[in-house]
C-alpha positions as semicolon CSV with decimal commas, in nm:
position;residue;x (nm);y (nm);z (nm)
1;M;0,000;0,000;0,000
2;S;0,142;0,339;-0,102
3;F;0,176;0,622;0,148
4;S;0,051;0,973;0,069
5;V;0,140;1,281;0,272
6;K;-0,178;1,451;0,140
7;K;-0,391;1,213;0,344
8;L;-0,247;1,352;0,666
9;F;-0,391;1,695;0,593
10;S;-0,745;1,822;0,536
11;N;-0,856;1,801;0,173
12;L;-1,174;1,954;0,035
13;F;-1,371;1,806;-0,254
14;L;-1,588;2,091;-0,381
15;S;-1,857;2,039;-0,646
16;V;-2,039;2,327;-0,813
17;V;-2,363;2,362;-1,009
18;L;-2,423;2,691;-1,190
19;E;-2,773;2,707;-1,330
20;G;-3,006;2,993;-1,404
21;N;-2,882;3,273;-1,181
22;E;-2,764;3,047;-0,898
23;C;-2,430;2,898;-0,802
24;I;-2,457;2,607;-0,556
25;F;-2,157;2,457;-0,375
26;F;-2,135;2,123;-0,196
27;G;-1,814;2,015;-0,031
28;Q;-1,676;1,737;0,183
29;V;-1,357;1,765;0,387
30;F;-1,151;1,451;0,445
31;R;-0,842;1,380;0,650
32;N;-0,675;1,042;0,657
33;G;-0,977;0,890;0,484
34;K;-1,230;1,021;0,737
35;L;-1,506;1,273;0,669
36;L;-1,451;1,578;0,891
37;K;-1,696;1,833;0,758
38;T;-1,966;1,899;0,500
39;I;-1,997;2,238;0,331
40;N;-2,303;2,393;0,163
41;A;-2,319;2,739;0,008
42;K;-2,540;2,916;-0,245
43;F;-2,496;3,242;-0,434
44;T;-2,772;3,413;-0,633
45;D;-2,788;3,673;-0,910
46;I;-2,501;3,499;-1,088
47;N;-2,403;3,531;-1,454
48;I;-2,198;3,237;-1,582
49;D;-2,041;3,460;-1,848
50;N;-1,920;3,703;-1,583
51;I;-1,852;3,522;-1,257
52;D;-1,902;3,743;-0,953
53;E;-1,591;3,827;-0,753
54;K;-1,760;3,702;-0,435
55;I;-1,761;3,346;-0,575
56;I;-1,394;3,360;-0,663
57;K;-1,316;3,493;-0,315
58;Y;-1,520;3,214;-0,161
59;I;-1,308;2,952;-0,340
60;E;-0,988;3,135;-0,248
61;E;-1,093;3,128;0,119
62;Q;-1,136;2,750;0,097
63;E;-0,790;2,720;-0,058
64;K;-0,643;2,908;0,237
65;T;-0,826;2,685;0,484
66;Y;-0,745;2,338;0,349
67;F;-0,429;2,167;0,230
68;G;-0,588;2,064;-0,099
69;V;-0,902;2,192;-0,269
70;Y;-1,037;2,003;-0,571
71;V;-1,315;2,164;-0,774
72;S;-1,562;1,999;-1,010
73;V;-1,829;2,173;-1,220
74;F;-2,157;2,061;-1,374
75;F;-2,116;2,103;-1,752
76;N;-2,444;2,237;-1,888
77;D;-2,333;2,362;-2,228
78;D;-2,551;2,293;-2,532
79;S;-2,254;2,177;-2,740
80;Q;-2,262;1,831;-2,583
81;G;-2,437;1,514;-2,685
82;A;-2,374;1,143;-2,730
83;L;-2,381;0,903;-3,025
84;P;-2,381;0,523;-3,063
85;S;-2,034;0,539;-3,214
86;V;-1,674;0,588;-3,102
87;S;-1,540;0,712;-3,436
88;F;-1,542;1,073;-3,552
89;D;-1,572;0,942;-3,910
90;E;-1,910;0,794;-3,820
91;Y;-2,026;1,119;-3,659
92;K;-2,083;1,253;-4,008
93;K;-2,364;1,000;-4,059
94;F;-2,548;1,174;-3,775
95;N;-2,484;1,521;-3,925
96;I;-2,246;1,617;-3,643
97;N;-1,964;1,852;-3,738
98;T;-1,653;1,726;-3,558
99;K;-1,458;2,050;-3,590
100;N;-1,340;2,165;-3,243
101;L;-1,506;1,862;-3,083
102;T;-1,358;1,620;-2,832
103;S;-1,509;1,294;-2,718
104;L;-1,507;1,045;-2,433
105;I;-1,560;0,676;-2,513
106;M;-1,812;0,488;-2,299
107;Q;-1,868;0,108;-2,287
108;D;-1,640;0,079;-2,592
109;S;-1,949;0,132;-2,806
110;W;-2,066;0,492;-2,770
111;S;-1,919;0,831;-2,691
112;I;-2,000;1,166;-2,534
113;Y;-1,888;1,470;-2,730
114;A;-1,850;1,842;-2,652
115;N;-1,701;2,157;-2,794
116;L;-1,339;2,219;-2,691
117;N;-1,393;2,593;-2,646
118;A;-1,687;2,529;-2,413
119;I;-1,477;2,287;-2,208
120;K;-1,197;2,543;-2,189
121;K;-1,445;2,804;-2,066
122;Y;-1,558;2,577;-1,782
123;K;-1,201;2,477;-1,702
124;N;-1,121;2,845;-1,641
125;L;-1,456;2,937;-1,488
126;F;-1,312;3,073;-1,161
127;G;-0,971;3,168;-1,299
128;Q;-0,697;3,004;-1,506
129;D;-0,716;2,623;-1,463
130;S;-0,935;2,672;-1,157
131;V;-1,154;2,367;-1,223
132;D;-1,011;2,017;-1,186
133;L;-1,298;1,808;-1,322
134;I;-1,592;1,880;-1,552
135;Y;-1,891;1,647;-1,547
136;S;-2,136;1,614;-1,833
137;P;-2,495;1,539;-1,726
138;I;-2,488;1,253;-1,978
139;A;-2,196;1,100;-1,789
140;L;-2,370;1,160;-1,455
141;L;-2,682;0,987;-1,584
142;F;-2,475;0,690;-1,697
143;H;-2,302;0,679;-1,357
144;E;-2,643;0,648;-1,190
145;L;-2,742;0,371;-1,431
146;L;-2,428;0,174;-1,349
147;K;-2,500;0,212;-0,976
148;R;-2,865;0,113;-1,000
149;G;-2,849;-0,127;-1,293
150;I;-2,929;-0,061;-1,659
151;S;-3,268;-0,202;-1,750
152;P;-3,270;-0,470;-2,023
153;K;-3,585;-0,302;-2,158
154;T;-3,570;-0,033;-2,424
155;T;-3,583;0,264;-2,190
156;L;-3,604;0,641;-2,221
157;Y;-3,407;0,800;-1,937
158;L;-3,441;1,165;-1,835
159;Y;-3,205;1,354;-1,603
160;I;-3,383;1,676;-1,507
161;H;-3,251;2,002;-1,364
162;A;-3,427;2,329;-1,297
163;H;-3,318;2,481;-1,629
164;S;-3,191;2,187;-1,833
165;F;-3,239;1,818;-1,895
166;T;-3,063;1,520;-2,047
167;L;-3,233;1,253;-2,253
168;A;-3,094;0,908;-2,330
169;I;-3,245;0,597;-2,485
170;F;-3,091;0,259;-2,405
171;K;-3,170;-0,064;-2,590
172;D;-3,021;-0,399;-2,485
173;K;-2,829;-0,202;-2,218
174;Q;-2,650;0,002;-2,486
175;M;-2,692;0,375;-2,547
176;K;-2,866;0,445;-2,878
177;L;-2,951;0,817;-2,860
178;S;-2,866;1,091;-2,614
179;T;-2,893;1,467;-2,612
180;F;-2,891;1,765;-2,377
181;L;-3,094;2,085;-2,372
182;N;-3,017;2,393;-2,163
183;M;-3,330;2,605;-2,128
184;S;-3,183;2,885;-1,918
185;G;-3,298;3,223;-2,042
186;I;-3,590;3,088;-2,241
187;E;-3,881;3,327;-2,209
188;E;-4,201;3,140;-2,132
189;T;-4,483;3,292;-2,336
190;N;-4,835;3,193;-2,427
191;Q;-4,706;3,100;-2,770
192;E;-4,465;2,855;-2,610
193;A;-4,739;2,717;-2,387
194;E;-4,941;2,646;-2,702
195;S;-4,653;2,447;-2,858
196;L;-4,795;2,123;-2,718
197;K;-5,118;2,171;-2,913
198;E;-4,924;2,247;-3,230
199;E;-4,696;1,943;-3,204
200;D;-4,825;1,663;-3,425
201;I;-4,767;1,334;-3,246
202;T;-4,980;1,127;-3,485
203;D;-4,667;0,968;-3,633
204;I;-4,553;0,858;-3,290
205;D;-4,897;0,714;-3,209
206;N;-4,889;0,514;-3,532
207;L;-4,537;0,392;-3,466
208;I;-4,626;0,293;-3,109
209;I;-4,929;0,096;-3,231
210;K;-4,716;-0,075;-3,497
211;E;-4,443;-0,165;-3,248
212;E;-4,694;-0,282;-2,986
213;N;-4,819;-0,546;-3,227
214;D;-4,469;-0,694;-3,237
215;A;-4,375;-0,632;-2,874
216;T;-4,405;-0,856;-2,573
217;S;-4,739;-0,835;-2,392
218;L;-4,764;-0,545;-2,149
219;D;-5,053;-0,686;-1,948
220;D;-4,875;-0,589;-1,624
221;F;-4,873;-0,221;-1,723
222;K;-4,973;0,005;-1,432
223;S;-5,098;0,359;-1,417
224;L;-4,867;0,618;-1,265
225;D;-5,100;0,628;-0,964
226;D;-5,062;0,253;-0,907
227;F;-4,693;0,257;-0,981
228;L;-4,614;0,530;-0,732
229;S;-4,805;0,352;-0,456
230;D;-4,646;0,011;-0,517
231;D;-4,304;-0,114;-0,416
232;K;-4,032;-0,019;-0,662
233;P;-3,762;-0,249;-0,802
234;K;-3,490;-0,316;-0,546
235;E;-3,231;-0,099;-0,718
236;F;-3,447;0,212;-0,671
237;E;-3,590;0,382;-0,366
238;D;-3,963;0,406;-0,303
239;L;-4,131;0,741;-0,348
240;N;-4,458;0,893;-0,238
241;Y;-4,550;1,151;-0,498
242;E;-4,816;1,419;-0,492
243;L;-5,011;1,370;-0,813
244;N;-5,142;1,727;-0,835
245;M;-4,963;2,048;-0,910
246;P;-4,888;2,241;-0,590
247;V;-5,128;2,527;-0,521
248;S;-4,957;2,854;-0,604
249;T;-5,073;3,214;-0,583
250;N;-4,781;3,318;-0,805
251;V;-4,945;3,310;-1,149
252;E;-4,628;3,416;-1,330
253;K;-4,432;3,131;-1,172
254;S;-4,704;2,879;-1,252
255;V;-4,711;2,989;-1,617
256;A;-4,331;2,964;-1,631
257;I;-4,340;2,608;-1,495
258;F;-4,609;2,514;-1,747
259;G;-4,410;2,669;-2,031
260;Y;-4,097;2,482;-1,922
261;D;-4,289;2,153;-1,909
262;M;-4,431;2,207;-2,258
263;K;-4,089;2,293;-2,398
264;M;-3,945;1,978;-2,244
265;F;-4,232;1,762;-2,372
266;D;-4,194;1,904;-2,721
267;Y;-3,823;1,820;-2,719
268;I;-3,885;1,466;-2,589
269;V;-4,145;1,402;-2,861
270;K;-3,901;1,508;-3,134
271;A;-3,626;1,286;-2,989
272;V;-3,858;0,984;-2,972
273;K;-3,970;1,042;-3,332
274;E;-3,605;1,058;-3,439
275;F;-3,532;0,733;-3,254
276;Y;-3,826;0,554;-3,417
277;E;-3,782;0,688;-3,768
278;N;-3,405;0,715;-3,822
279;P;-3,258;0,371;-3,908
280;L;-2,920;0,479;-3,768
281;Y;-3,057;0,435;-3,417
282;G;-3,212;0,090;-3,467
283;G;-3,527;0,217;-3,297
284;D;-3,753;-0,021;-3,107
285;F;-4,069;0,034;-2,902
286;I;-3,981;0,226;-2,585
287;E;-4,109;0,013;-2,299
288;Q;-4,060;0,249;-2,006
289;I;-3,951;0,598;-1,903
290;I;-3,730;0,649;-1,598
291;V;-3,678;1,002;-1,468
292;F;-3,392;1,112;-1,244
293;E;-3,469;1,454;-1,102
294;N;-3,232;1,694;-0,936
295;T;-3,527;1,934;-0,931
296;K;-3,872;1,794;-0,851
297;T;-4,077;1,755;-1,166
298;S;-4,443;1,845;-1,197
299;A;-4,650;1,531;-1,141
300;T;-4,899;1,667;-1,394
301;F;-4,622;1,672;-1,655
302;L;-4,523;1,315;-1,569
303;Q;-4,882;1,196;-1,601
304;Y;-4,913;1,372;-1,935
305;L;-4,585;1,225;-2,059
306;Q;-4,702;0,876;-1,969
307;S;-5,050;0,912;-2,117
308;E;-4,932;1,068;-2,445
309;L;-4,643;0,829;-2,511
310;L;-4,830;0,529;-2,368
311;V;-4,529;0,426;-2,163
312;E;-4,495;0,342;-1,794
313;T;-4,314;0,625;-1,614
314;S;-4,127;0,623;-1,283
315;V;-3,934;0,892;-1,098
316;Y;-3,632;0,889;-0,864
317;P;-3,462;1,182;-0,688
318;V;-3,091;1,255;-0,731
319;N;-2,855;1,527;-0,615
320;T;-2,611;1,632;-0,886
321;N;-2,366;1,799;-0,649
322;H;-2,354;1,486;-0,433
323;I;-2,302;1,261;-0,736
324;M;-2,016;1,476;-0,866
325;N;-1,856;1,479;-0,521
326;E;-1,879;1,102;-0,502
327;I;-1,714;1,058;-0,843
328;M;-1,443;1,311;-0,757
329;Q;-1,340;1,104;-0,457
330;E;-1,309;0,800;-0,683
331;E;-1,108;0,978;-0,952
332;I;-0,872;1,191;-0,741
333;I;-0,638;0,966;-0,547
334;L;-0,487;1,138;-0,245
């Protein structure tokens, strides 16, 4: 067993999520392998393109306090995505321009890609080379799947944040399609709220009916109400969910939530249509939807998603900052 002097001193693993106008820190301090302290901090009125000096000073204060400070950041840039290929040459088949892209191979069969300039921006978010690790939500989603077990069913997975979400479809435990959408700054208007009515999902309905004829019987299908009240599979925790939207006197906030939900549904519908219709993805009938939520999702939206796509839907809470912190401790060897 190797000996490390670093272990004798206090080391801070600090994970950061910047989303909307908030910057949220979660940290754990370790010495000699033992957890000494947990840190939580939140800053508001933040602009990711012009990081406030108070945030930089906060990190500098931590660096003065602890022997080692390791910083990770949630990467929520729209340049990222994932494809069922590990070769840039094959990216062209999916109409992805590989100029200024880098990729990370997963399972030896698919890869996550992102723009190099965007990665550089996040690497220097709090100053030159101030960030040690950058975590894509697609990678975080996959980390959760490895922990909990990837379903053998063809499954649509969602990883939801307050202002962004990740979508991934797995078939035979292999990633077939994945994408990310950052909705920060989107103005929710009545026109956007009407987008659900305008979206034609007839093609999806026809495809679902066609695939159902060939699929295994789904006689054990449960409503979301039944599913949320029953015991969940062992790899997931049980939840008790309120199936109605919370009462709110803030009309503007309620409209914004509705607009966000409709934008998300519209995006999901388009992704599912692409999966079914594009032969590059080898599309098959989606048998279930599993949602990981860092921010609690409207139960009304979940019910609508299930009823419109005719797919069983289940929901499980996650904490992105905690997940990043956990991975950091695995990847940074003291």
